[in-house]
Kinemage of the C-alpha trace (Angstrom):
@kinemage 1
@onewidth
@group {chain A} dominant
@subgroup {mainchain}
@vectorlist {calphas} color= white
{ca met a 1} P -0.219 -31.446 85.909
{ca ile a 2} L 0.823 -28.812 88.438
{ca arg a 3} L -1.767 -28.026 91.079
{ca thr a 4} L -3.473 -24.639 91.130
{ca gln a 5} L -1.053 -22.130 92.611
{ca lys a 6} L -2.161 -19.704 95.310
{ca ala a 7} L -0.636 -16.301 94.612
{ca ala a 8} L -1.313 -12.733 95.695
{ca val a 9} L -0.172 -9.145 95.845
{ca ile a 10} L -0.098 -7.585 99.316
{ca gly a 11} L -0.045 -3.970 100.453
{ca his a 12} L -1.934 -1.430 102.570
{ca pro a 13} L -3.997 0.305 101.540
{ca ile a 14} L -4.309 -1.571 98.288
{ca gly a 15} L -7.036 -0.540 95.909
{ca his a 16} L -6.458 -0.306 92.181
{ca thr a 17} L -3.366 -2.297 91.219
{ca met a 18} L -2.192 -3.575 87.863
{ca ser a 19} L -0.669 -6.713 89.397
{ca pro a 20} L -3.731 -8.995 88.970
{ca phe a 21} L -4.135 -8.096 85.293
{ca ile a 22} L -0.440 -8.578 84.546
{ca gln a 23} L 0.091 -11.687 86.664
{ca arg a 24} L -2.991 -13.476 85.396
{ca arg a 25} L -1.805 -12.924 81.832
{ca leu a 26} L 1.658 -14.228 82.725
{ca phe a 27} L 0.241 -17.325 84.419
{ca ala a 28} L -1.938 -17.927 81.346
{ca leu a 29} L 1.109 -17.635 79.076
{ca ser a 30} L 3.037 -20.133 81.197
{ca gly a 31} L 0.119 -22.559 81.402
{ca ile a 32} L 0.273 -22.712 85.198
{ca pro a 33} L -3.176 -22.725 86.893
{ca met a 34} L -3.402 -19.965 89.464
{ca glu a 35} L -5.654 -18.151 91.928
{ca tyr a 36} L -4.329 -14.602 92.254
{ca gln a 37} L -5.690 -12.481 95.117
{ca val a 38} L -5.372 -8.859 96.166
{ca leu a 39} L -4.763 -8.833 99.934
{ca asp a 40} L -5.015 -5.692 102.027
{ca val a 41} L -2.557 -6.395 104.836
{ca pro a 42} L -2.495 -3.685 107.522
{ca asp a 43} L -0.354 -5.790 109.876
{ca leu a 44} L 2.294 -8.144 108.481
{ca lys a 45} L 2.890 -10.146 111.633
{ca ser a 46} L -0.736 -11.156 112.041
{ca ala a 47} L -0.937 -12.010 108.327
{ca leu a 48} L 2.047 -14.396 108.352
{ca pro a 49} L 0.007 -17.622 108.669
{ca glu a 50} L -2.061 -16.623 105.628
{ca leu a 51} L 1.039 -15.629 103.672
{ca arg a 52} L 2.861 -18.859 104.521
{ca ala a 53} L -0.100 -20.796 103.099
{ca leu a 54} L 0.452 -19.197 99.670
{ca asp a 55} L 2.819 -20.475 96.978
{ca cys a 56} L 4.148 -17.036 96.116
{ca phe a 57} L 3.276 -13.366 96.390
{ca asn a 58} L 4.216 -9.866 95.299
{ca ile a 59} L 4.634 -6.937 97.667
{ca thr a 60} L 3.856 -3.265 97.260
{ca ile a 61} L 3.892 -0.227 99.554
{ca pro a 62} L 4.342 -0.117 102.536
{ca his a 63} L 5.660 -3.638 103.132
{ca lys a 64} L 8.715 -3.857 100.853
{ca ser a 65} L 11.125 -3.252 103.734
{ca ala a 66} L 8.845 -4.259 106.601
{ca ile a 67} L 8.667 -7.856 105.323
{ca ile a 68} L 12.425 -8.430 105.698
{ca pro a 69} L 12.510 -9.381 109.415
{ca tyr a 70} L 9.897 -12.081 108.757
{ca leu a 71} L 11.763 -13.756 105.899
{ca asp a 72} L 13.552 -17.071 106.182
{ca gly a 73} L 15.960 -16.053 103.432
{ca ile a 74} L 16.744 -13.076 101.202
{ca cys a 75} L 18.731 -12.656 97.983
{ca asp a 76} L 21.880 -10.533 98.083
{ca thr a 77} L 20.489 -7.717 95.955
{ca ala a 78} L 17.311 -7.386 98.020
{ca arg a 79} L 19.454 -7.324 101.161
{ca leu a 80} L 21.688 -4.590 99.725
{ca cys a 81} L 18.646 -2.576 98.590
{ca gly a 82} L 16.681 -3.153 101.789
{ca ser a 83} L 13.637 -3.835 99.630
{ca val a 84} L 11.680 -6.972 98.660
{ca asn a 85} L 8.877 -7.090 96.088
{ca thr a 86} L 8.686 -10.839 95.402
{ca val a 87} L 8.418 -13.767 97.811
{ca lys a 88} L 8.671 -17.473 97.062
{ca val a 89} L 7.060 -19.768 99.626
{ca thr a 90} L 8.607 -23.209 100.110
{ca asp a 91} L 7.134 -25.510 102.760
{ca gly a 92} L 5.755 -22.474 104.581
{ca arg a 93} L 9.106 -20.661 104.557
{ca leu a 94} L 9.405 -17.197 102.997
{ca tyr a 95} L 12.264 -16.265 100.655
{ca gly a 96} L 12.516 -12.660 99.482
{ca phe a 97} L 13.779 -11.145 96.219
{ca thr a 98} L 13.742 -7.858 94.336
{ca thr a 99} L 12.884 -7.980 90.644
{ca asp a 100} L 13.146 -4.232 90.009
{ca gly a 101} L 16.716 -4.376 88.692
{ca pro a 102} L 16.228 -7.311 86.296
{ca gly a 103} L 12.807 -5.926 85.320
{ca ala a 104} L 14.320 -2.591 84.332
{ca ala a 105} L 17.142 -4.327 82.454
{ca val a 106} L 14.764 -6.561 80.486
{ca ser a 107} L 12.419 -3.677 79.710
{ca leu a 108} L 15.326 -1.634 78.386
{ca ala a 109} L 16.745 -4.590 76.442
{ca ile a 110} L 13.529 -5.376 74.563
{ca his a 111} L 13.487 -1.715 73.504
{ca ser a 112} L 17.138 -1.848 72.353
{ca leu a 113} L 18.512 0.060 75.364
{ca gly a 114} L 20.781 -1.023 78.199
{ca leu a 115} L 22.203 -0.126 81.615
{ca gln a 116} L 25.577 0.732 80.098
{ca gly a 117} L 27.612 3.807 79.323
{ca glu a 118} L 27.202 7.030 81.292
{ca leu a 119} L 24.107 6.617 83.470
{ca leu a 120} L 22.219 9.400 85.228
{ca leu a 121} L 20.015 8.107 88.064
{ca leu a 122} L 17.350 10.217 89.779
{ca gly a 123} L 16.115 8.939 93.155
{ca asn a 124} L 17.519 6.812 95.965
{ca gly a 125} L 14.618 4.543 96.977
{ca gly a 126} L 14.284 0.794 96.550
{ca ala a 127} L 13.861 0.890 92.765
{ca ala a 128} L 16.828 3.248 92.338
{ca lys a 129} L 19.041 0.992 94.424
{ca ala a 130} L 17.966 -2.142 92.559
{ca ile a 131} L 18.659 -0.513 89.184
{ca ala a 132} L 21.998 0.842 90.392
{ca phe a 133} L 23.166 -2.593 91.562
{ca gln a 134} L 21.935 -4.092 88.294
{ca ala a 135} L 24.061 -1.549 86.430
{ca ala a 136} L 27.020 -2.353 88.684
{ca glu a 137} L 27.051 -5.888 87.296
{ca his a 138} L 28.520 -4.450 84.099
{ca pro a 139} L 32.313 -3.983 84.212
{ca asp a 140} L 33.628 -0.416 84.386
{ca phe a 141} L 30.165 1.048 85.001
{ca his a 142} L 29.756 4.834 85.285
{ca ile a 143} L 26.817 6.263 87.214
{ca thr a 144} L 25.817 9.673 88.545
{ca leu a 145} L 23.476 9.660 91.551
{ca val a 146} L 21.350 12.794 91.902
{ca his a 147} L 19.976 13.790 95.289
{ca arg a 148} L 17.437 16.248 96.648
{ca pro a 149} L 18.276 18.716 99.447
{ca gly a 150} L 18.490 16.701 102.650
{ca ser a 151} L 19.204 13.401 100.874
{ca tyr a 152} L 22.955 13.761 100.433
{ca glu a 153} L 23.702 11.181 103.127
{ca lys a 154} L 21.386 8.623 101.487
{ca ala a 155} L 23.037 9.175 98.127
{ca met a 156} L 26.506 8.809 99.621
{ca ala a 157} L 25.474 5.633 101.465
{ca leu a 158} L 24.286 4.157 98.172
{ca ala a 159} L 27.504 5.250 96.464
{ca asp a 160} L 29.556 3.537 99.182
{ca lys a 161} L 27.567 0.300 98.858
{ca leu a 162} L 27.882 0.370 95.080
{ca ala a 163} L 31.638 0.872 95.315
{ca glu a 164} L 31.961 -2.009 97.760
{ca tyr a 165} L 29.846 -4.213 95.496
{ca ala a 166} L 31.879 -3.304 92.406
{ca arg a 167} L 35.176 -4.016 94.168
{ca ser a 168} L 33.828 -7.370 95.368
{ca arg a 169} L 33.244 -8.224 91.694
{ca gly a 170} L 36.808 -7.289 90.794
{ca asp a 171} L 35.866 -4.059 89.016
{ca lys a 172} L 38.641 -1.467 89.367
{ca asn a 173} L 37.514 1.055 86.748
{ca phe a 174} L 34.015 1.998 87.885
{ca leu a 175} L 33.056 5.626 88.452
{ca ile a 176} L 30.369 6.840 90.856
{ca thr a 177} L 29.478 10.522 91.079
{ca val a 178} L 27.083 12.174 93.533
{ca glu a 179} L 25.451 15.466 92.547
{ca ser a 180} L 22.642 17.710 93.695
{ca tyr a 181} L 19.941 18.744 91.238
{ca glu a 182} L 21.415 22.254 91.281
{ca glu a 183} L 24.839 20.912 90.281
{ca leu a 184} L 23.250 18.764 87.580
{ca glu a 185} L 21.569 21.809 86.065
{ca gln a 186} L 24.905 23.644 85.925
{ca asp a 187} L 27.209 20.947 84.547
{ca thr a 188} L 27.650 20.138 80.863
{ca lys a 189} L 28.322 16.401 80.994
{ca arg a 190} L 26.506 14.166 78.519
{ca tyr a 191} L 24.794 10.912 79.521
{ca asp a 192} L 23.840 7.837 77.534
{ca leu a 193} L 20.745 7.154 79.636
{ca leu a 194} L 18.715 9.151 82.161
{ca ile a 195} L 16.721 6.991 84.588
{ca asn a 196} L 13.996 8.541 86.729
{ca thr a 197} L 12.870 6.501 89.738
{ca thr a 198} L 11.286 9.417 91.602
{ca ser a 199} L 7.519 9.961 91.714
{ca val a 200} L 7.792 13.397 90.086
{ca gly a 201} L 5.255 13.568 87.259
{ca met a 202} L 3.161 10.658 88.543
{ca tyr a 203} L -0.635 10.920 88.490
{ca pro a 204} L -2.326 12.964 89.833
{ca his a 205} L 0.584 15.416 89.991
{ca thr a 206} L 1.300 15.410 86.272
{ca gly a 207} L 2.771 18.167 84.109
{ca val a 208} L 6.062 18.465 86.016
{ca ser a 209} L 9.489 17.027 85.260
{ca pro a 210} L 12.232 16.137 87.774
{ca val a 211} L 14.821 17.884 85.563
{ca ser a 212} L 14.818 20.678 83.024
{ca glu a 213} L 14.722 20.445 79.256
{ca lys a 214} L 18.382 21.508 79.264
{ca val a 215} L 19.373 18.433 81.273
{ca val a 216} L 17.270 16.167 79.070
{ca ser a 217} L 19.028 17.566 75.978
{ca arg a 218} L 22.323 16.142 77.284
{ca cys a 219} L 20.965 12.581 77.401
{ca gly a 220} L 21.021 9.989 74.644
{ca ala a 221} L 17.871 8.277 75.942
{ca val a 222} L 15.378 8.677 78.787
{ca phe a 223} L 13.720 5.975 80.890
{ca asp a 224} L 10.997 7.048 83.317
{ca ala a 225} L 9.973 4.341 85.798
{ca val a 226} L 6.676 6.186 86.323
{ca phe a 227} L 4.051 4.212 84.401
{ca asn a 228} L 1.076 6.414 85.088
{ca pro a 229} L 0.567 8.485 83.005
{ca ala a 230} L 2.018 6.631 80.035
{ca glu a 231} L 3.672 9.804 78.790
{ca thr a 232} L 5.068 11.894 81.633
{ca glu a 233} L 6.307 15.452 81.261
{ca leu a 234} L 9.877 14.095 81.327
{ca leu a 235} L 9.129 11.811 78.370
{ca lys a 236} L 7.457 14.682 76.514
{ca leu a 237} L 10.607 16.798 76.921
{ca ala a 238} L 12.682 13.937 75.503
{ca lys a 239} L 10.386 13.296 72.536
{ca lys a 240} L 10.260 17.016 71.786
{ca gln a 241} L 14.001 16.857 71.141
{ca gly a 242} L 13.917 13.592 69.220
{ca ile a 243} L 15.452 11.650 72.113
{ca lys a 244} L 14.413 8.025 72.590
{ca ala a 245} L 11.972 7.830 75.517
{ca leu a 246} L 10.648 4.816 77.404
{ca gly a 247} L 7.887 4.794 80.035
{ca gly a 248} L 7.522 2.657 83.133
{ca met a 249} L 4.846 0.151 82.098
{ca gly a 250} L 7.540 -1.995 80.512
{ca met a 251} L 9.438 -2.202 83.787
{ca leu a 252} L 6.229 -3.020 85.675
{ca val a 253} L 5.465 -5.900 83.308
{ca cys a 254} L 9.042 -7.168 83.076
{ca gln a 255} L 9.658 -7.170 86.827
{ca ala a 256} L 6.435 -9.174 87.196
{ca ala a 257} L 7.649 -11.550 84.483
{ca tyr a 258} L 10.971 -11.958 86.274
{ca ser a 259} L 9.127 -13.058 89.400
{ca his a 260} L 8.009 -16.108 87.400
{ca lys a 261} L 11.641 -16.968 86.715
{ca ile a 262} L 12.179 -16.981 90.487
{ca trp a 263} L 9.016 -18.941 91.247
{ca tyr a 264} L 8.951 -21.456 88.390
{ca asp a 265} L 12.058 -20.817 86.242
{ca thr a 266} L 9.706 -19.526 83.524
{ca glu a 267} L 10.876 -17.191 80.759
{ca phe a 268} L 8.728 -15.300 78.271
{ca arg a 269} L 9.215 -14.336 74.641
{ca asp a 270} L 9.944 -10.693 73.852
{ca ser a 271} L 6.878 -10.594 71.590
{ca asp a 272} L 4.643 -11.723 74.468
{ca leu a 273} L 6.130 -9.081 76.772
{ca his a 274} L 5.600 -6.343 74.168
{ca ala a 275} L 1.974 -7.436 73.734
{ca leu a 276} L 1.384 -7.490 77.482
{ca ile a 277} L 2.947 -4.046 77.942
{ca arg a 278} L 0.602 -2.655 75.294
{ca asp a 279} L -2.456 -4.412 76.741
{ca ala a 280} L -1.600 -3.397 80.318
{ca gln a 281} L -1.342 0.223 79.212
{ca glu a 282} L -4.748 -0.006 77.545
{ca glu a 283} L -6.216 -1.652 80.646
{ca met a 284} L -4.869 1.097 82.891
{ca glu a 285} L -6.322 3.770 80.624
{ca arg a 286} L -9.644 1.921 80.560
{ca ile a 287} L -9.810 1.688 84.354
{ca phe a 288} L -8.751 5.260 85.007
{ca gly a 289} L -10.390 6.939 82.057
{ca gly a 290} L -7.109 7.698 80.330
{ca asn a 291} L -5.867 9.752 83.276
{ca gly a 292} L -4.026 7.024 85.119
{ca lys a 293} L -3.414 6.658 88.792
C-alpha cells in the first residue's frame, strides 16, 4: 500500500481556496492516502526546504512564475507560458508543470465542446497562454487574440510564440489574428468558441462582461474561466441568446484532476468529474453564501 502522500497548495496571501475540497475528493477517488495542507508562503526561497519535503503541490498567485527559477525541471508548455501551477517532487527535486491547458480541454470535452474551429481568446495571462498552446496542438488551428489598450505587445509576443510552436509541429495552415476590443466590437466575424480568461465579471466585481452582447451573438459557444460566480454576466448574455455557456468550475476541477495524471498517472471517469464539479460549486456557494469569491 502506498504511503500517505504529503501534498499542499501554496500562495500568498492564501485564505479561502477550493483546492483542499477538490484535491481531497480526487485523492479519495484514487484511493491514495493523503495529507493536503494550505500553506501561506510569503517567501519562496525560505520555504524551499519545506516544499522539497512534500510529494507534490499546487501553486496559486503570486508564485506561478516566481517558482520557475527554483525548479529542477519544467515541462515545455509551462516554459512557453512562463507559468507553473503543479509541482511533482522526486527525491527532493522540483519539477514544474501547467495543467491549465489540459484542464480546459477536458472540461470542454466532457461538456461536448472542444478547442477547435474559430477560437476567440480574451486575455494574455498564464491561463490564456496555456489554453492557446493547447489549441495549437490541433492542426490548422485558428485563433483570435484580443488585447486591452497597452497590451498589444504582450498579445503579439504570444502570437509569435504560437506561430513558432505551430511551425515546429509541422502546421502550415494555422491562422493567428490579434485584435483590440474596439476592433472586435466592429468586425462581423463569427467564432465557434469564445474563451474568457480575464477576471472581468469575477466576484466581487460582478455584473459586467468583457465583451458586448453583440460580440457574444457571433459565437457558437462561450466558455468563461471565471468560476466565481457560477453564472457570470458573460454567461448570462450567452444563455439569453440560447448559446451554449460553460463556467469555470469545470476547468478548476479538471486542471486539478490532470495534476493527478502528472503525479500518479491517475485518470478519472467523466461521471466522477461531473459529480465533483457540481459538488464543488455547491461547496463554494455554501462557504460564500451564494455570492462567491
